[in-house]
C-alpha positions in Angstrom: 5.4 -5.1 41.1 3.2 -7.0 38.6 5.0 -9.9 37.0 4.1 -11.0 33.4 4.2 -14.6 34.6 1.2 -13.8 36.8 -0.9 -12.6 33.9 -3.6 -14.9 32.5 -3.1 -14.9 28.7 -6.0 -17.3 27.9 -7.7 -16.2 24.7 -11.5 -16.2 24.2 -13.3 -19.5 23.5 -13.4 -20.1 19.8 -10.3 -18.1 19.0 -8.8 -19.5 15.8 -5.1 -20.3 15.7 -3.4 -20.8 12.3 -0.8 -19.9 9.8 -0.9 -18.3 6.3 0.7 -18.6 2.9 0.0 -17.3 -0.7 -0.3 -19.4 -3.9 2.5 -17.9 -5.9 4.9 -17.9 -3.0 4.7 -21.6 -2.2 3.1 -23.7 -4.9 5.6 -23.8 -7.8 4.5 -25.4 -11.1 2.7 -22.2 -12.2 1.8 -23.6 -15.6 1.0 -27.2 -14.6 -2.2 -29.0 -15.7 -3.5 -26.3 -18.0 -2.9 -23.2 -15.9 -2.2 -19.9 -17.5 0.6 -17.5 -16.7 0.1 -14.8 -14.1 1.6 -11.3 -13.9 4.1 -12.7 -11.4 5.2 -15.5 -13.7 5.9 -12.8 -16.4 7.4 -10.3 -14.0 9.8 -12.8 -12.4 11.0 -14.0 -15.8 11.8 -10.4 -16.8 15.6 -9.9 -16.3 16.4 -7.6 -13.4 13.0 -7.6 -11.7 13.7 -10.0 -8.9 16.7 -10.6 -6.7 19.1 -13.1 -8.3 16.5 -13.7 -11.0 14.5 -15.9 -8.5 11.1 -17.1 -9.8 8.2 -19.1 -8.5 8.7 -22.0 -10.9 9.5 -24.4 -8.0 9.0 -22.3 -4.9 8.2 -24.8 -2.1 6.6 -27.3 -4.5 3.5 -27.2 -2.5 1.6 -28.1 -5.6 3.0 -31.6 -5.3 3.7 -31.6 -1.5 0.5 -30.3 -0.2 -0.4 -33.5 1.7 3.0 -33.3 3.6 2.3 -29.7 4.4 -1.1 -30.4 5.8 0.4 -33.2 7.9 2.8 -30.7 9.3 0.0 -28.3 10.1 -1.9 -31.1 12.0 1.3 -32.1 13.9 1.7 -28.5 15.0 -2.0 -28.3 16.1 -3.0 -25.6 13.7 -6.7 -25.0 13.8 -6.8 -22.9 10.6 -4.9 -22.4 7.4 -5.2 -19.2 5.3 -4.1 -19.7 1.7 -4.8 -18.1 -1.7 -6.0 -19.5 -5.0 -4.1 -18.9 -8.2 -6.7 -17.2 -10.5 -5.0 -18.4 -13.6 -5.1 -22.1 -12.4 -8.9 -21.8 -12.4 -9.5 -19.6 -15.4 -6.3 -19.7 -17.6 -7.6 -16.8 -19.7 -8.9 -14.9 -16.7 -12.5 -15.4 -17.8 -14.4 -18.0 -19.7 -13.2 -21.6 -19.8 -12.8 -23.2 -16.3 -9.7 -25.4 -15.9 -11.1 -28.4 -14.0 -7.7 -29.7 -13.0 -6.8 -26.5 -11.3 -10.1 -26.4 -9.5 -9.6 -30.0 -8.4 -6.3 -29.2 -6.8 -7.9 -26.7 -4.4 -10.8 -29.0 -3.8 -8.5 -31.8 -2.7 -6.5 -29.4 -0.5 -9.7 -28.2 1.2 -10.8 -31.8 1.8 -7.5 -32.7 3.2 -7.6 -29.7 5.6 -11.0 -30.6 6.8 -10.1 -34.3 7.3 -7.3 -33.1 9.6 -9.5 -30.7 11.6 -8.1 -27.5 10.0 -10.5 -24.8 8.9 -9.7 -23.3 5.5 -9.6 -19.5 5.1 -9.5 -18.9 1.3 -8.2 -15.7 -0.3 -9.4 -15.1 -3.8 -6.6 -12.7 -4.8 -3.1 -12.5 -3.4 -1.4 -10.5 -6.2 -1.2 -13.0 -9.1 -3.5 -11.6 -11.8 -3.8 -13.8 -14.9 -1.4 -12.4 -17.5 -4.3 -12.6 -20.1 -6.2 -10.0 -18.1 -3.2 -7.8 -17.7 -3.0 -7.8 -21.5 -6.5 -6.3 -21.4 -5.5 -3.5 -19.0 -5.6 -5.5 -15.7 -6.7 -3.4 -12.7 -6.8 -0.3 -14.9 -9.7 -1.8 -16.9 -13.2 -1.2 -15.3 -14.3 -4.6 -16.6 -12.0 -6.1 -13.9 -14.9 -6.0 -11.4 -16.9 -8.3 -13.6 -13.9 -10.5 -14.2 -13.3 -10.9 -10.5 -16.9 -11.6 -9.7 -16.9 -14.3 -12.4 -13.8 -15.9 -11.0 -15.1 -15.8 -7.5 -18.4 -17.3 -8.5 -16.6 -20.4 -9.9 -15.0 -21.0 -6.5 -18.1 -20.1 -4.5 -20.1 -22.7 -6.4 -17.4 -25.3 -6.0 -16.2 -24.8 -2.4 -18.7 -22.8 -0.3 -19.8 -24.9 2.7 -16.5 -26.7 2.8 -14.9 -23.2 2.9 -16.8 -21.0 5.4 -14.4 -18.0 5.5 -13.6 -16.2 2.3 -11.4 -13.2 1.6 -11.7 -11.1 -1.6 -8.4 -9.2 -1.8 -5.2 -9.4 0.1 -3.5 -6.0 0.7 -4.8 -3.8 -2.1 -2.4 -1.1 -0.9 0.6 -3.2 -1.8 -0.9 -4.2 -5.2 -1.2 -0.5 -6.2 1.7 1.1 -4.4 4.2 -1.6 -5.5 2.6 -2.6 -8.8 1.4 0.7 -10.3 3.1 3.6 -8.5 6.7 2.4 -7.7 7.1 -0.6 -10.0 8.8 -2.9 -7.5 6.1 -5.5 -7.8 4.1 -7.0 -10.7 3.1 -5.6 -13.1 5.9 -3.2 -12.6 4.3 0.1 -13.6 5.5 3.5 -12.3 2.7 6.0 -13.0 1.0 8.3 -10.5 -2.1 8.6 -12.7 -2.5 4.8 -12.8 -2.2 4.1 -9.1 -5.5 5.7 -7.9 -7.4 4.1 -10.9 -6.1 0.7 -10.0 -7.0 1.2 -6.3 -10.5 2.2 -7.2 -11.0 -0.7 -9.5 -9.7 -3.1 -7.0 -12.3 -1.9 -4.5 -15.0 -2.1 -7.2 -13.9 -5.7 -7.8 -14.0 -6.4 -4.0 -17.6 -5.1 -3.9 -18.6 -7.1 -7.0 -17.1 -10.3 -5.5 -19.1 -9.7 -2.2 -22.3 -9.3 -4.3 -21.5 -12.5 -6.2 -20.9 -14.3 -2.9 -24.2 -13.2 -1.5 -25.9 -14.8 -4.5 -23.9 -18.1 -4.3 -22.6 -18.5 -0.7 -24.0 -18.8 2.7 -21.1 -18.1 5.1 -18.7 -15.3 5.7 -16.7 -13.1 3.4 -14.3 -10.2 4.2 -11.4 -8.1 3.1 -7.7 -8.2 4.2 -5.7 -5.0 4.5 -2.2 -4.3 5.7 -2.0 -1.6 8.4 1.1 0.3 9.4 0.3 2.8 12.2 2.0 6.1 11.7 3.4 8.0 14.6 4.7 11.6 14.2 8.5 12.2 14.6 7.6 15.4 16.5 4.8 17.7 17.4 5.6 20.1 14.6 2.8 21.0 12.2 4.7 19.7 9.3 5.3 16.3 10.9 1.7 16.0 12.1 0.4 16.8 8.6 2.8 14.3 7.0 1.6 11.7 9.4 -2.0 12.3 8.6 -1.3 12.0 4.9 0.7 8.8 5.3 -2.1 7.3 7.5 -4.8 8.2 5.0 -2.8 6.8 2.1 -1.8 3.5 3.7 -4.4 2.7 6.3 -7.6 4.5 5.3 -7.5 4.4 1.5 -9.3 0.9 1.3 -11.1 0.7 4.7 -12.9 4.0 4.3 -14.6 3.1 1.0 -15.3 -0.5 2.0 -16.8 0.4 5.4 -17.8 4.1 5.3 -18.6 4.6 1.6 -16.1 7.4 1.0 -12.4 8.0 0.4 -10.3 10.0 2.9 -10.0 13.7 1.9 -6.2 13.5 2.0 -6.0 11.4 -1.1 -7.1 14.3 -3.4 -4.3 16.4 -1.7 -1.8 13.6 -2.2 -2.5 12.8 -5.8 -3.6 16.2 -7.1 -4.7 16.1 -10.7 -4.1 12.4 -10.8 -7.0 11.8 -8.3 -10.1 10.7 -10.3 -13.7 11.7 -10.0 -15.7 8.9 -8.3 -19.4 8.2 -8.9 -21.9 7.6 -6.2 -22.8 4.3 -8.0 -19.3 3.1 -7.7 -19.2 3.9 -4.0 -22.4 2.0 -3.5 -20.9 -1.0 -5.2 -17.8 -0.9 -3.1 -19.6 -0.5 0.2 -21.0 -4.0 0.5 -21.7 -5.4 4.0 -18.9 -7.8 5.0 -18.6 -10.2 7.8 -15.1 -9.6 9.1 -11.9 -7.7 8.4 -8.5 -9.2 8.2 -5.6 -7.1 9.4 -2.0 -7.8 8.4 0.5 -6.2 10.8 4.3 -6.2 10.7 5.6 -2.8 11.8 5.0 0.9 12.4 6.4 4.1 10.8 7.7 7.1 12.7 6.8 9.9 10.2 8.4 13.2 9.4 7.8 15.8 6.7 10.1 15.8 3.7 10.0 16.5 -0.1 9.4 13.0 -1.3 6.4 12.4 -3.6 3.6 11.6 -3.3 3.2 11.9 0.5 5.8 14.6 1.3 6.6 12.3 4.2 9.4 9.9 5.2 10.1 7.4 7.9 12.6 7.9 10.7 14.7 4.9 11.8 14.7 4.5 15.6 18.3 4.4 17.0 17.3 2.0 19.8 14.9 0.0 17.8 15.2 -3.7 16.9 14.8 -4.3 13.2 14.1 -7.4 11.1 15.9 -8.6 8.0 13.5 -6.6 5.9 14.3 -3.4 7.8 11.1 -3.3 9.7 11.1 -2.2 13.3 9.8 -4.7 15.9 7.0 -2.7 17.6 4.3 -4.8 19.1 2.5 -1.9 20.8 1.6 -0.8 17.2 -0.6 -3.9 16.8 -2.6 -3.1 20.0 -2.9 0.5 18.8 -4.0 -0.7 15.3 -6.7 -3.0 16.6 -8.1 -0.4 19.0 -8.0 2.3 16.3 -9.9 0.0 13.9 -12.6 -0.6 16.5 -12.9 3.0 17.4 -13.0 4.1 13.7 -15.1 1.5 12.1 -17.1 -0.2 14.8 -17.3 -3.8 16.2 -16.7 -5.7 13.0 -15.0 -9.0 13.9 -11.2 -8.9 13.2 -8.8 -11.7 12.3 -5.1 -10.9 12.4 -4.5 -12.6 9.0 -0.7 -12.1 8.8 2.0 -11.3 11.4 5.6 -12.5 11.5 9.2 -11.6 10.8 12.2 -12.4 8.7 15.3 -13.0 10.7 18.5 -14.8 9.9 18.1 -18.5 10.5 21.1 -20.8 11.0 21.3 -24.0 8.9 19.4 -27.0 10.1 21.5 -28.5 13.0 22.3 -32.1 13.6 19.1 -33.7 14.9 16.9 -31.5 12.8 16.7 -28.3 14.8 16.5 -24.7 13.6 17.0 -22.2 16.4 15.2 -18.9 15.8 14.9 -17.2 19.1 14.2 -13.7 17.6 11.2 -15.0 15.8 9.8 -16.6 19.0 10.3 -13.3 20.8 8.6 -11.4 18.0 5.6 -13.7 17.9 5.2 -13.8 21.7 5.3 -10.0 22.0 2.7 -9.6 19.2 0.4 -12.2 20.6 0.5 -10.5 23.9 -0.3 -7.2 22.1 -3.4 -8.9 20.6 -4.4 -10.1 24.1 -4.1 -6.5 25.3 -6.5 -5.4 22.5 -9.0 -8.1 23.4 -8.8 -7.0 27.0 -9.6 -3.5 25.8 -12.8 -4.9 24.2 -11.7 -5.4 20.6 -13.4 -8.4 18.9 -10.4 -10.3 17.6 -11.4 -13.8 16.5 -8.2 -15.4 15.3 -4.4 -15.2 14.4 -2.6 -16.4 11.4 1.2 -16.5 11.7 3.1 -15.4 8.6 4.3 -17.7 7.3 3.8 -21.4 7.5 6.8 -22.0 5.2 9.9 -20.2 4.2 9.0 -19.1 0.6 9.4 -16.7 -2.3 9.4 -13.2 -0.8 8.2 -11.7 -4.1 10.9 -9.4 -5.7 13.3 -10.2 -2.9 13.3 -13.8 -4.1 14.4 -16.4 -1.5 16.6 -14.1 0.5 14.2 -13.5 3.4 12.8 -16.3 5.5 9.5 -15.7 7.3 8.5 -19.3 7.9 8.0 -21.1 11.1 8.9 -24.2 9.0 12.3 -24.1 7.4 12.5 -25.1 3.7 15.8 -26.3 2.2 15.5 -24.8 -1.3 17.9 -27.4 -2.7 16.1 -30.5 -1.4 12.7 -28.9 -0.5 12.9 -30.7 2.9 10.7 -29.2 5.6 12.0 -28.8 9.1 9.9 -27.2 11.8 11.8 -24.4 13.5 11.9 -23.8 17.3 9.3 -21.1 16.6 6.9 -23.7 15.2 7.3 -25.9 18.3 6.8 -22.9 20.5 3.7 -21.7 18.6 2.3 -25.3 18.9 2.6 -24.9 22.6 0.8 -21.6 22.6 -2.1 -23.1 20.6 -2.2 -26.2 22.9 -2.5 -23.9 26.0 -4.9 -21.5 24.2 -2.5 -18.7 24.9 -1.7 -19.4 28.6 1.9 -20.4 27.8 2.5 -16.8 26.7 3.2 -16.1 30.4 6.0 -18.7 30.5 9.7 -17.7 30.2 11.2 -17.9 26.7 12.6 -21.3 25.9 16.3 -20.1 25.7 
């Protein structure tokens, strides 16, 4: 019998190990030093929109504690840090005047990362559109492609060279599904006619930003999508059709236009008369050559047909499954399947797993400064092994960013869900590396070989 302990889990040379965050979730001080409000500042301050009325006004106070956070990254041996920039810190009005103090904050952060041997992966947009642009229609306004390219160009001119890996958008599916279709996320709209328009304009903005980067930058730029593989609940024709719709809606809606120059046919079926006509010129703008894809993976869905709109599909909870605090099934095989599917569908574009992690109940910090989180260690180990399996199958995976470096604001769920490998006391803001952080540090130090070791509990 083959024993896991006998398997060689070494990762390829040059594989990049890191962790990820997002600006609004950790920075706090959203209006400091001349910054403008974002849609998330506005959304969170609207009564009833977030759990317990939680806001990002303080968050993890990374805006002031960034040196401490970089020191913790260095102590854990992180080789990379994926973070996002707050657009409204750079351009308070969304366009026009550049706020030098906001730009300087990110310049200092990048310099500190580099001084500590940590490669920055910079995401231009992780959901926090300047409120001034939302007042002009936000992602429903076709001018957003030009706005985004202007914003990106400011950062490219300032940071390219020090930053060599850039991301245009993080998870456009979440932006539109949560923000324009179901209203659970900023800007809080619920309109089936708006959602496909916002999706298309986001992809136009992605293409415009890539074009702007080619004019200014000399390194790599890509797109980050969240993938949730869909498995049919049965072999019935209804379940198979529902699975196909769900897959096209979540997993192909943004990759197809970016990499193949077309939308999946199922979207017209899903949205009906709300699906817009799309010009060839728009598709040419969207389909810009990119250097890598980022895949965020958390869970799968087992899909069955039902009457829910718009997909006429629902998810089936697995009676023997393990579920996280967010109700997501722990299913590492789905990550292997996702990576292989991407390669088989879109070719050998380099892949970074740009988010992967789990929210579990964490006990209070124990005497001696220890936070035991065995379920998170088990989750991370299984998913890193799943990535290794995909690499063994020939998939070009270049790096892994654990979500998240810090416990943080989980958007409309407030501070109720902890994803961090570093515990944050929201009263004192004290940081305490959890057992998972120490374990992950050992994986990095062994370049993956320690994945064969027994769990440390």
